[in-house]
C-alpha positions in Angstrom: 66.2 20.5 109.6 64.1 23.6 110.4 64.0 22.7 114.1 67.8 22.3 114.1 68.2 25.7 112.6 65.9 27.5 115.0 67.4 25.8 118.0 70.9 27.3 117.4 71.6 31.0 117.5 74.5 30.5 115.1 72.4 28.6 112.6 69.7 31.2 112.9 72.0 34.1 112.3 73.7 32.2 109.4 70.2 31.7 107.8 69.3 35.3 108.2 72.6 36.4 106.5 71.9 34.1 103.6 68.4 35.5 103.2 69.8 39.1 103.5 72.4 38.4 100.8 69.8 36.9 98.5 67.4 39.8 98.9 70.3 42.3 98.8 71.3 40.8 95.4 67.8 41.3 94.0 67.8 44.9 95.3 71.2 45.5 93.8 70.0 44.3 90.4 67.1 46.8 90.7 69.6 49.5 91.7 67.9 50.1 95.1 69.7 51.3 98.2 70.7 48.7 100.7 68.3 50.1 103.3 65.3 49.0 101.1 66.6 45.5 101.0 67.2 45.5 104.7 63.7 46.6 105.5 62.3 43.9 103.3 64.5 41.3 104.9 63.2 42.4 108.3 59.6 41.9 107.2 60.3 38.7 105.4 61.9 36.9 108.4 59.6 38.3 111.0 56.4 36.7 112.3 54.4 38.2 109.4 56.7 36.3 107.0 58.9 33.2 107.5 58.9 33.6 111.3 62.5 32.4 111.8 63.5 35.1 114.2 63.6 33.5 117.7 66.9 34.8 119.1 65.5 38.2 119.9 68.0 39.0 122.6 71.0 38.3 120.4 69.6 40.2 117.5 68.6 43.1 119.8 72.2 43.3 121.1 73.6 43.5 117.5 70.9 46.0 116.7 71.8 48.3 119.6 75.5 48.1 118.6 74.5 49.1 115.1 72.5 52.1 116.3 75.3 53.2 118.5 77.7 53.0 115.6 75.3 54.8 113.3 75.1 57.8 115.8 78.9 57.5 116.2 79.4 58.1 112.5 76.9 61.0 112.6 78.8 62.6 115.5 82.2 62.2 113.8 80.9 64.4 110.9 79.8 67.2 113.2 83.1 69.1 113.2 82.6 72.7 114.5 84.6 74.0 111.5 82.3 72.1 109.1 79.2 73.6 110.8 80.7 77.1 110.6 81.4 76.6 106.9 77.7 76.1 106.0 76.5 78.7 103.6 73.4 80.8 104.1 71.5 78.8 101.4 72.2 75.5 103.1 71.2 76.8 106.5 68.1 78.5 105.3 67.0 75.7 103.1 67.7 73.0 105.7 65.9 74.7 108.5 63.1 75.9 106.3 62.5 72.4 104.9 62.5 70.9 108.4 60.1 73.5 109.7 57.6 73.4 106.8 57.7 69.7 106.4 57.1 69.1 110.1 54.3 71.7 110.4 52.5 70.5 107.2 53.1 66.8 108.1 51.6 67.4 111.6 48.3 68.8 110.2 48.1 66.0 107.6 48.5 63.4 110.3 45.8 65.1 112.4 43.5 65.2 109.4 44.0 61.5 108.9 42.9 60.8 112.5 46.1 60.4 114.4 46.4 61.7 118.0 48.6 64.8 118.5 51.6 62.9 120.0 51.7 60.4 117.2 51.2 63.2 114.7 54.3 65.0 116.1 56.4 61.9 115.8 55.3 61.2 112.2 55.8 64.8 111.2 59.4 64.9 112.6 60.2 61.5 111.0 59.1 62.9 107.6 61.8 65.7 107.8 64.9 63.4 107.7 66.6 62.4 104.5 69.3 59.8 104.1 72.7 61.3 103.7 74.2 57.9 103.0 71.9 57.3 100.0 72.1 60.9 98.6 75.9 60.9 98.7 76.0 57.6 96.9 73.6 58.7 94.2 75.2 62.0 93.6 78.7 60.4 93.5 77.4 57.9 91.0 76.1 60.7 88.8 79.3 62.8 89.4 77.3 65.7 90.8 78.8 66.0 94.2 80.8 69.1 93.1 77.9 70.7 91.3 76.1 73.7 92.7 73.0 71.8 93.6 75.0 68.9 94.9 76.9 71.1 97.3 73.8 72.9 98.5 72.1 69.5 99.0 75.0 68.2 101.1 74.9 71.4 103.1 71.3 71.1 104.1 71.7 67.4 104.7 74.2 68.4 107.4 71.6 70.7 108.8 69.2 67.8 108.9 71.8 65.7 110.8 72.1 68.4 113.4 68.3 68.4 113.7 68.4 64.6 114.1 70.9 65.1 117.0 68.7 67.6 118.7 65.6 65.4 118.2 67.4 62.5 119.8 68.5 64.6 122.8 64.9 65.9 123.3 63.5 62.4 123.0 66.0 61.0 125.5 65.1 63.8 127.9 61.4 63.1 127.5 62.1 59.4 128.1 63.9 60.2 131.3 61.3 62.6 132.6 58.5 60.2 131.7 59.8 57.2 133.5 57.5 55.9 136.1 60.1 55.6 138.8 62.0 58.8 138.1 62.0 61.6 140.7 63.7 64.9 140.9 66.9 63.4 142.3 67.0 60.9 139.4 66.6 63.7 136.9 69.3 65.8 138.5 71.6 62.8 138.5 71.1 62.2 134.8 71.7 66.0 134.2 74.9 65.9 136.1 76.0 62.7 134.3 75.2 64.4 131.0 77.3 67.4 131.8 80.1 65.2 133.0 80.2 63.2 129.8 80.1 66.4 127.7 82.9 67.9 129.8 84.9 64.7 129.3 84.5 64.9 125.6 85.7 68.6 125.6 88.8 67.6 127.6 89.4 64.6 125.3 89.1 66.8 122.2 91.3 69.6 123.7 94.2 67.5 125.1 94.0 63.8 124.1 92.3 63.2 120.7 94.9 64.4 118.2 98.1 62.9 119.9 96.3 59.7 120.7 94.9 59.1 117.2 98.3 60.0 115.8 99.8 57.1 117.7 96.9 54.8 116.9 97.1 55.7 113.2 100.4 54.0 112.8 98.3 50.8 112.9 95.1 51.4 110.9 93.5 48.2 112.4 94.2 49.5 115.9 92.7 52.9 115.0 89.5 51.3 113.8 89.3 49.1 116.8 89.7 52.1 119.0 86.9 53.9 117.2 84.5 50.9 117.8 85.6 50.6 121.4 85.0 54.3 122.0 81.5 54.1 120.4 80.6 51.0 122.5 82.0 52.5 125.7 80.2 55.8 125.4 77.0 54.0 124.4 77.3 51.9 127.5 78.0 54.9 129.8 75.1 56.8 128.2 72.8 53.8 128.9 74.1 53.5 132.5 73.6 57.2 133.3 70.1 57.2 131.7 71.1 59.3 128.6 70.6 56.4 126.2 72.9 54.4 123.9 72.2 56.7 121.0 73.3 59.8 122.7 76.4 58.1 124.1 77.4 56.9 120.6 76.9 60.4 119.3 79.2 61.9 121.9 81.9 59.3 121.0 81.7 60.5 117.4 82.0 64.1 118.4 85.1 63.3 120.4 86.9 62.3 117.2 85.3 64.8 114.9 88.1 67.3 115.0 90.9 64.8 114.4 92.6 64.5 111.0 91.7 60.8 110.9 87.9 61.1 111.1 87.4 60.5 107.4 89.5 57.3 107.5 87.6 56.0 110.6 84.3 56.9 109.0 85.1 55.2 105.7 86.4 52.0 107.4 83.4 51.7 109.8 80.7 52.4 107.2 80.5 48.7 106.0 80.4 47.5 109.7 77.6 50.0 110.3 75.6 48.7 107.4 76.1 45.1 108.5 74.9 45.8 112.1 72.0 47.9 110.9 70.7 44.7 109.2 69.9 43.4 112.6 68.1 46.6 113.5 65.8 46.1 110.5 65.4 42.4 111.3 64.3 43.3 114.8 62.0 46.0 113.4 60.4 43.6 111.0 59.9 41.1 113.7 57.6 43.6 115.4 55.6 44.5 112.3 52.2 43.0 111.5 51.5 42.8 107.7 47.8 43.3 108.6 48.6 46.7 110.2 50.7 47.6 107.2 47.8 46.8 104.9 45.5 49.0 106.9 48.0 51.8 106.7 48.3 51.8 102.9 45.9 54.8 102.3 47.7 56.9 104.9 51.1 55.8 103.7 50.1 56.8 100.1 49.2 60.3 101.4 52.4 60.8 103.4 54.5 59.3 100.5 53.0 61.7 98.0 53.8 64.6 100.4 57.4 63.5 100.8 57.9 62.8 97.1 56.3 66.0 95.8 55.9 68.4 98.8 59.4 68.2 100.2 61.1 69.0 96.8 58.6 71.8 96.2 59.4 73.3 99.6 63.1 73.4 98.7 62.3 74.9 95.2 60.3 77.7 96.8 62.9 78.5 99.5 65.8 78.5 96.9 63.7 80.5 94.5 63.1 83.2 97.1 66.9 83.3 97.7 67.4 83.9 93.9 68.4 80.4 92.7 67.2 79.2 89.4 64.3 76.7 89.3 66.5 74.0 87.8 69.0 74.2 90.6 66.2 74.2 93.2 64.6 71.2 91.5 67.8 69.1 91.4 68.6 70.0 95.0 65.0 69.4 96.1 64.9 65.9 94.8 67.4 64.9 97.5 64.8 65.3 100.2 62.1 63.3 98.4 62.5 60.4 100.9 62.8 59.6 104.5 65.8 58.0 106.1 67.0 55.3 108.4 66.9 57.9 111.2 63.2 58.2 110.7 62.8 54.6 111.7 65.3 54.9 114.6 63.3 57.9 115.8 60.0 56.1 115.7 61.6 53.0 117.4 62.7 55.3 120.2 59.2 56.6 120.5 57.9 53.0 120.6 60.3 52.2 123.4 59.2 55.2 125.4 55.6 54.3 124.9 54.6 57.5 122.9 53.7 55.6 119.7 52.4 52.1 118.9 53.3 49.4 116.3 50.8 50.9 113.9 52.7 54.2 113.7 56.0 52.5 113.3 54.6 50.3 110.5 53.2 53.3 108.8 56.6 55.2 108.8 58.3 52.0 107.7 56.0 51.7 104.7 56.5 55.3 103.8 60.2 54.7 104.0 60.0 51.8 101.5 57.9 53.8 99.1 59.8 57.0 99.2 63.3 55.6 99.2 62.6 53.3 96.3 60.8 56.0 94.2 63.3 58.8 95.0 66.2 56.7 93.9 64.8 56.6 90.4 63.8 60.3 90.6 67.3 61.4 91.5 68.9 59.0 89.0 66.8 60.3 86.1 66.6 63.9 87.4 67.8 65.5 84.1 65.1 63.6 82.1 62.5 64.5 84.7 63.2 68.2 84.8 61.9 69.1 81.3 58.6 67.5 82.2 58.0 69.6 85.3 59.9 72.8 84.2 56.8 74.7 83.1 55.2 74.2 86.5 58.2 75.6 88.3 58.4 79.0 86.6 56.4 80.8 89.3 59.1 80.0 91.8 62.0 81.6 90.0 63.0 85.2 90.5 64.2 87.4 87.7 67.3 88.4 89.7 69.4 85.2 89.7 71.8 84.6 92.7 75.4 85.3 91.9 76.3 81.7 92.7 74.5 80.7 89.5 76.7 82.7 87.3 79.9 83.2 89.4 79.9 86.8 88.1 80.5 85.4 84.6 77.9 87.5 82.7 80.5 89.6 80.9 82.6 86.6 80.0 79.5 84.8 78.6 78.8 87.8 76.3 82.3 87.9 74.8 83.0 86.2 71.5 85.1 83.1 71.8 86.6 80.6 69.3 86.1 77.6 71.7 83.6 76.8 74.4 84.9 74.1 76.7 82.8 72.2 79.2 84.6 70.8 82.2 87.5 72.6 83.9 88.9 69.6 85.7 92.5 68.4 85.2 92.0 67.2 81.6 89.7 70.0 80.5 91.7 72.6 82.3 94.9 71.5 80.6 93.2 71.7 77.2 91.9 75.2 77.9 95.3 76.5 79.1 97.1 75.1 76.0 94.4 76.6 73.7 95.0 79.9 75.3 98.7 79.6 75.0 98.2 79.2 71.3 96.1 82.4 71.2 92.7 80.6 70.9 90.0 82.5 72.7 88.3 80.0 75.1 85.4 80.2 77.4 85.4 77.6 80.1 82.2 76.2 81.6 81.9 74.1 84.7 79.2 73.2 87.2 81.7 73.3 90.0 81.6 76.8 91.4 85.1 76.4 92.9 86.6 75.5 89.5 84.9 78.5 87.9 86.2 80.8 90.7 89.7 79.5 90.4 89.9 80.0 86.7 88.5 83.5 86.9 91.2 84.3 89.6 93.7 83.3 86.9 92.3 85.9 84.6 90.6 83.4 82.3 87.0 83.6 81.0 84.8 81.1 82.8 81.1 80.8 83.7 79.1 78.5 85.8 76.9 76.1 83.7 75.8 72.6 83.1 75.8 70.8 79.7 72.6 69.0 80.7 70.8 72.3 81.1 69.2 73.0 77.7 68.1 76.5 78.7 71.7 77.4 79.5 72.9 75.9 76.1 70.5 78.1 74.1 71.9 81.3 75.7 75.5 80.6 74.8 77.2 83.0 72.3 77.6 80.4 69.5 77.8 82.7 66.4 81.5 82.8 66.0 82.4 79.6 68.0 84.4 77.1 65.9 84.5 74.3 68.5 82.4 73.2 71.4 84.4 70.7 73.5 83.0 68.5 76.3 85.6 66.9 78.5 83.1 65.3 80.8 83.3 61.6 80.8 80.6 59.0 80.0 77.7 59.5 82.4 76.6 56.2 83.7 73.6 56.4 86.1 74.0 52.8 87.4 70.5 51.9 86.0 71.2 52.4 82.4 73.8 54.1 80.3 72.5 57.7 80.0 75.0 59.7 77.9 74.3 63.4 78.7 76.4 64.6 75.8 73.9 63.4 73.3 71.1 65.8 74.4 73.8 68.6 74.5 74.8 67.8 70.8 71.1 67.6 69.8 70.2 70.9 71.5 73.2 72.8 69.9 72.4 71.5 66.4 68.7 72.2 66.9 69.5 75.9 67.7 71.6 76.4 64.6 75.1 75.8 65.8 77.2 74.9 62.7 80.6 74.6 64.2 82.4 71.4 65.2 81.8 69.4 68.4 84.4 67.3 70.2 83.4 65.0 73.1 85.5 62.9 75.5 84.8 59.2 76.0 86.3 56.5 78.1 85.0 53.7 76.0 84.5 53.1 72.3 81.0 51.7 72.7 79.6 55.3 72.8 81.4 56.2 69.5 78.6 55.4 67.0 75.8 56.9 69.1 77.8 60.2 69.5 78.7 60.3 65.8 75.0 59.8 64.9 74.0 62.6 67.2 76.4 65.0 65.4 79.8 64.8 67.1 82.8 65.6 64.9 85.7 64.4 67.0 86.1 61.8 69.8 88.8 62.3 72.4 90.0 59.2 74.3 92.2 60.7 77.1 93.9 57.4 78.2 94.2 55.9 74.7 95.5 59.2 73.2 98.0 59.6 76.0 99.2 56.0 75.6 99.5 56.5 71.8 101.6 59.6 72.3 103.7 58.0 75.0 104.5 55.0 72.7 105.3 57.5 69.9 107.7 59.4 72.1 109.3 56.2 73.3 109.8 54.6 69.9 111.0 57.8 68.3 114.5 58.9 68.9 114.4 62.5 70.0 117.4 64.4 71.2 115.3 66.9 73.2 112.6 66.2 75.8 109.3 66.1 73.9 107.4 67.5 76.9 108.0 71.1 78.0 106.8 72.2 81.4 104.3 75.1 81.2 103.5 77.6 84.0 100.0 76.2 84.4 101.4 72.8 85.4 102.4 74.2 88.8 98.7 75.0 89.4 97.5 71.5 88.8 97.6 70.4 92.4 95.9 73.6 93.6 93.1 73.0 91.0 92.6 69.5 92.3 92.4 70.6 95.9 90.1 73.5 95.1 87.7 71.3 93.1 87.4 68.4 95.5 83.9 67.5 96.6 82.4 67.7 100.1 
């Protein structure tokens, strides 16, 4: 049976997919990102494990298509307008983190006995963080719109740009280092590169928008076109000596300015993940567990640097720029890992001949450790912060950046009847209706755009987070009758971590004697919240359904709902507070 399986490419691929699904299921139960499961699959099916990978050519083909698609989706995010919109903090933090991580990483590698070229590769590989994983974790925690979430996404974009530049440099080095390359060959490659870039510019200027508008009438055709464009540019890049990676990147840039880029990106993400499985299978087939074992001490040192040093670098840079240590810490945790690009980068170096299998195995092991560990660190960030908060005080300036307060100092010092956390659609509607009844209300939100919009309306609002105990203790609670939280149940994906309970406990601990109302989507949290000290539970969907039934079953001559001026601003609020 085993011989039959290994003799057929189809049977071999089928078996690999079954194994990948099984290991992926285990990884999902442990709440680990898919990339961790894929790396383990690659090692498990390679010669160091089950040794069932024999169709190397076919797997390599799928792997190359996966890398081209990966770079295509990076390119499609590199819209010029998006790059121009990067704030100073994102740019400074991103570039600063890349610079300091690569410099320190280089000297660590030299100290561990690696040669200079390998040390450069390892140092650069340590600077990349996985945008895919970070966006998923922040989305699960509903922190995409928070200040630290936006800053993190900003410097992750900067990292992606650095990835692009590193790939271009590496491709150029590979061309120049080829044994049979001469001046004429280099000039031909340069001309081909300029021609491809010019073709992309012309495509963006005259063809991209009208063509995608026609293709978008059939979503399936639009996605097929995206795949075809990525494959075609990857093939042209390979033919002209630029590399499949650079070709795929240029294909993505060609569609980056179209209004359909998000739809294309979302539809192709699962295909990218599927094809990247074969990249990791091919990667695992080249790894020797013996070499991995020999690299454990070095991997432990580099992993400690990535898990502790990278976040600390971000905390220091953001502290210098006037951000609070808590914001810097939460943003810094997003770089406590290396990414799939780190492995692609090392694989390119292996192909060129600059690094060996040992270096590739080392970075792979660092990837396994840091991605797995940082997933839990980011997930439990709010529990982790109080443990390290005393150590971060030296990195916080006395003059806090305006983004931390949104100029809300005066509003925070006023006396209010109600303090309301969450200025989204539900919370904003409550706040507006309280104000219409003459109830003085202070709105609090961790989305700077929401705070800014409410202050533009002339309403009192400050930037803040109900999970920040230090912020809670500085609230003017003396005359406050109600504290209302409209944030929904916070489910981290690993365990139910209700962030309202610490909020209630902190308020009660510091002498708040008023009433507390909290919003919940499920009744399971009712008892825990009551025990913590909540006085009122709000169930938005159930309460709305109850009122709707009451209106329907009660004969009323006049409409029970009266339009209010703020209703016309609902759509604007939604648009303003959308995440990146």
